[in-house]
Steps between C-alpha positions, in 0.01 A plus 500: 500500500371300796198637687521578869284308748289814544441522123415129477235533772371835367461358149328181625248708696440729201422197282273350768317832542441530127393137463788418264698288746484314825715547810594131511721565197773627734477212750791260531393135486648435845381820669369512855190720553382587850162651575529664841224512754202281576294504181364180349798509263772587753800275493804415294479364146799319353540540127314718255280208391367444853437873551325543166290184541399554863470879510509697176282283276226433761503868599478618138218254428282690748490806273297581192664503159378855442656630827784265597718571800793720404720771644345843445763721664858471614541705819872436528778300339822484698821314421785389724775399261723362778226253601372443143160596639209699363207613713175573320206665676197478275122512480312223325137457414254289307140386503415153626278257311207599723550870417671604824780753461829404663770752583814446699838659560804275484865529599726245337866461591662323206853364490630437150781287366594505132194710422248266666319512834661237722341607830199713589304613802150641445300720738136607446159539669432135579139561602414635154672209329339241729155642418562446130651156559204383715206659320598444141623144452714428198 
């Protein structure tokens, strides 16, 4: 039985939260990821490789191994089957290499095709992210 888009996203987040998986596992190679707003990372990334290399890996490298950045709570998980879209509102946290706690709330609008994220738009507190990006270099 094939999983629904909602189940695919729910399961990927559960694995990321538990430390047994990584969200990039559901990214399509050719996906387009947009970070809305005016943060240091705002813009459009073409392809999962560009997004992972320019955003996810450098961001993750700013956190300690004992308290890496991960989702800690899913506030809402909503699916629109007609649009093949899943919206996830979630809280993430971790501790930076210099011992500073980082917490943020995210809203991701994910469009899936054949079980993979092909387009995404991310919203979050850009000031909190920019502080981590500027103060704790990777």
